[in-house]
C-alpha positions in Angstrom: 104.0 105.3 96.2 102.0 103.6 93.6 101.7 100.6 95.6 99.5 102.3 98.5 97.3 104.2 95.9 97.0 100.7 93.8 96.0 99.2 97.2 93.7 102.0 98.3 92.0 101.8 94.7 91.5 98.2 94.6 90.0 98.3 98.2 87.3 101.1 97.1 86.4 99.0 94.2 86.1 95.5 96.3 84.0 97.5 99.2 81.7 98.8 96.1 81.4 95.2 94.8 80.5 93.5 98.2 78.0 96.4 98.8 76.2 95.8 95.6 75.9 92.0 96.0 74.4 92.7 99.9 77.2 91.8 101.8 77.8 92.6 105.5 80.5 94.4 107.0 82.9 91.5 107.1 82.0 91.0 103.5 83.2 94.2 102.4 86.3 94.1 104.4 87.2 91.0 102.8 86.3 92.0 99.0 88.4 95.4 99.7 91.4 93.6 101.0 91.3 90.8 98.3 91.0 93.5 95.7 93.6 95.8 97.6 96.2 92.7 97.4 95.6 92.1 94.1 95.7 95.3 92.6 99.1 95.9 94.5 100.5 92.6 93.0 99.8 93.8 89.6 100.8 97.3 90.6 104.3 95.7 91.8 104.6 93.3 89.1 104.2 96.2 86.5 106.5 98.5 88.3 109.2 95.7 87.9 108.6 94.7 84.2 109.0 98.8 83.7 112.2 99.3 85.3 113.4 95.7 84.0 113.0 97.5 80.0 114.0 100.5 81.1 110.6 102.7 80.9 111.0 104.5 84.5 
């Protein structure tokens, strides 16, 4: 459940960043998806590390 939340959070942040920079609709989608993927990968890596060290 953590990974979809991380993707959504990254998508929102990327969309806002593109809006602040004056991007059009496709720029917003590109920034949103790129940020979403990046946040998902970071969340996945942290989840794997937490499970590996017995924190979860």
